[in-house]
N, C-alpha and C positions, 0 to 999 in steps of 0.2 A: 536680510533681503529675502523676500519669495518672489520668483518670478513664474507667471500666469500662464500659458498657452492653452490655445484655442484649442475646444473642446476638453475644457479643465472639467476633473473631478473634485464635484464642491466640497465632499468631505477632507481628500486630498489637502486640497488647496488651504483649508482652514487648520490643518495638523500644527503645523508651525508655530502661528499666532497663539493657539489654545496651550501647547506646551512649555513655550518660551515664557509667556507671558504670564503663566502659572507660577512662574520660578522666581517671582516678585518684582522687583524694578530693576533688575540685573540686563535684561534684555529691552533694544528698541525694533520692533516689527514693522514691516511696511510691505506692504504689496504692489509691485508694479507688472507691467507688460513690455514687451520687447517693443511696443511703438507706441506706448500710453494711451493707447484706445482701447476699449472694452471688448472683451473675449467673451466666446459663447461658451456654455458647460454643455455638457451631456446628458443636462437634468433639465434643458427645457427654460434657462432663462440666463440674462447675461451679467459677465460680474465688471463695474465701472473702478478701476485702479486710482490708486491716489498720486502714483507717479509711472512716467518714463522710464527708458532705461539708463538716463543719466546718472539716476542715483544708485547702480548698481557699480559705479567707479569709486564709490564713498564704503561700501560695505564691506565690514569684517568677514562676513559669512551670508552666500548666496544659497537657496534652496530652487530648486528647478523641480515644480511639482507637476504631476501625469498629466495626460491627455488622452480620449480614449483610443485603446488600441487602433479601432479601425480609422481613426485619422491619422495614425502615422506613416512618415514617409523614410524612404533612405537616406534622403539629403534633409536635412534638417532646415528649417524657415529662416532664408537670408536675415529676416529682421532678428530672431533669434540670436542666428551666431553672431550677428554684428552686437547686438546687446551684450552677450557673453563675450564679446572680445574686450568690453570696458572693465571686467572684473580684473582686481587686482593680481600679482602673480602671487601671494602670500597670501591671498584670501581662503578662507576656505568656502570649499564647494560642495554640496550636496545634491542628489537626484531622488526622488520618493518614487517608487515603482518603473514605470514608463519615462518619466523623466530623465532618467539614465541613457535611453536612446536618443535624447538629444545631445547630452554629454559626449557619447560615442561618436555622434554623427561629428563632432567641432572636433575629436582629436584627443578631447581631454581625460578616456579613458585609455588610450594604445598604451600596450605594456602593462598595463595594470588589472589588478583582479576585480571586480565587481560584481554586483546581482542585479537582477529583477523580478518582475514576477515570474514564476515558473510557467505559468501558461504563453508566456510571451518570449520564453527564453530560445524557443528553436528557432523562431523567426531573428532575434539579436542574434543569435551566435552563425547564422547565415549572413547576416549583414556586417557584423561587425568581427571578423575574426579575429583580429588583431586585441582583443580586448579576453584577459581571462574570467570567462565568464561563469560563475557559481551558484547556481537557480536552488542550491538546495540551502541557504542561510536566509537567515530574516535581514540581514545590512553586513555593510563589508566597511572598514575603515582602509584606505590606501593612504598613508600621510596625508593631505590635506585634503584627498578626494574621498566623499562617502555617498555609497548608493546605498538603496535599499529595496525590499520585497513591495508590495503593493499593501494599500489599506493600515491595518492595524501595526504593519512593520515600519511604516513612516513614524509612528509614536515611537516606536521604540529607537527608532535613529535617533530623532529630538533629543528623547531622554540621556540617549546615550552622548552628544554632544553638550547638554547640559551637567552629565555627571564630568564629561572631561573638563567643563571650561571651570565650574564651582564643587565639585565633588559629589559625594554618595547622597549626603544630608541633604542637600538643594535639590537633587535628581530626586530622591525622595517624596519632598514635600511637593513639588513640583506633579508627582503621579497621584498621590493621596488627593491633591486638588482636582485632577481630571477623572478621579476615579478609576486608575488604570493599574495595573502590575508595574511596579517598581522597578522591575528590572527583567528582561530577557535580553539572554547573552546572544550577540550577533550569530555565533557558529550554529545555534539550535535550527532544528529543519522547520523550513517554511510549511512543509505540508504533515499533519499530526495525522494519522491513523483512526485515532479515537479519542476526540478533544472530551466528548461526552460520551462517560463510559457505558457499558451496557447496561449496567445496572447501580446503584449507589453502594454495592457491597465489595464491587471489584474496583471502585475508586481510589486512587494512592493520595487525593485529597487531605483526608485524615490522619494518615501516616506522614504527609511533609509536613503539615500545621505541628505536629507532635514532633516533629525533627528538630523544628525551628525553634521551640520551646527547651530542648534539651541539647543546643550545639554545644556548649561547654564541657559535656559528656565527649568523651573519644570514641562516637559511632563510628560503625564501620557498615558497610553495605551487607554483612551478614547480621548486625542487629537489626537494621531495619526490615529483611526478609525475616526475621523470629517475629520480629515485631507485628508484621502482617500477617502471620502466619501461611506464606507461602515460599516458595521455592524461591531459591536466587535467581535461577532462570526466566522464572513468573514475573518476581521484581522487575528485572531488567525488560522483560517484552512491555509491562504494563508503564513504566516512567517512559518507555522510548513511543509509547502510542500515545500516551496522555502528555507528557511534558517536552517530549522532543530530544531529550537526551536522558544519558543513561544515569542511574542513581548515585553512582562513586560520581560523575560531572556537575551532577546537581547539587552535591554536598559542599566537593566543595568551592563552588560558587556561595552558596549560602553563607559559610565560613568567611569567606574572603569579602561578601558584602558587609556584614558583619563587622569585620574587623577595621574596614575603610573608614565603618562610619563611627566606632570607637578612636581611631586615629584622628578622627577629624572633629569629633564633639565632647572627647575626654584628656583628661592629661594620666590616663593608664599608661604604665610602661608597658615595652612590646610583650616583657615576659607575661604580664598581667593580661594583656589583651590576647595574647596566642593561648592561654590557659581559658580566658571566656569564651574563646570560640573553638575549642576543642583539640586544640595542638599539644603535643606533650612540651615542648619546648620552643623558644624565640627562633632558633634557627630554623624549624620548620614551618612557620608562618615566613620568614623572611624569604624561603624559597619556592614558597609558591606565589608571593606578592610577584618574585622577579620573574617565574614562569608564564604568570599570567597578564601581568602588568608591566614586566619590564623596569621595576623599579624597587626599591629596598623601601620597610616601612617608615623610617625617620625622614626618608626625603619626600615620601607620602605626606607623612604630616606637615613638614614646612611648607609645602604646595597647597596644601589646602587649609590650612590656617591662615594663611595669606591670599588669599585668590584674587588675582587680577581680572578688572573687567574688560572682556571683551570686546 
């Protein structure tokens, strides 16, 4: 269920429907407002919802979409507060961009780690010091409460929820249907210095594409630097500027993404999957999966071979 606020951003309001419905018939997505009445947008038109706040009581996931920062108030709209009070305590709740201000105002983020758009971070921190704000990441998962930065980070957040519900293959399929990157990890920086490199020759794009085709090899950061014919330090700098993470972290993430796909969609043994993604032993794969996902390969496979309907 998507909760629209007054002075809504139309783009972000449409993200949950676009992403979740791209996952096939696995989700029912509806839009409501806190009163059931139309809400204004910051784009010069209004939106008429299909539902009022009563529908929130039956939702498994509630996503609060953002409002124009100039319309923000320290105290949330009483109608919005009353609407969110209808949400079940076991439901997943998320906020995109400035939607996090609403969750913070209702106390749902007290003592939790959260994020918001980096430009709004100083105001957020001033108003809600009880929240552990991290404005340097794309999205944050804290138990059942999820928050994201603005615009495209809302896509990343929704894809992450699809991945958590149905695994990497379904999330990847949804991303392809939306023609967006299949995965950007939540810890990636919001603000990247040079997402467009100074010249095509300085981009790491072709290197990353090559690495993805050779994940079965035991690639190291040194291998990548030699392939790009640059120093280790230069490679680190370019990755941070373009991708927002170090080459080592990027390489680990790509291996784990591929391993998850193989665990979900093949009958390969754990040893075979480890070799297919460049790990010398199954022990290495197990260690990385536990570190990054908190689960063993066998447990992950069992979960996503028989995914529940959320």
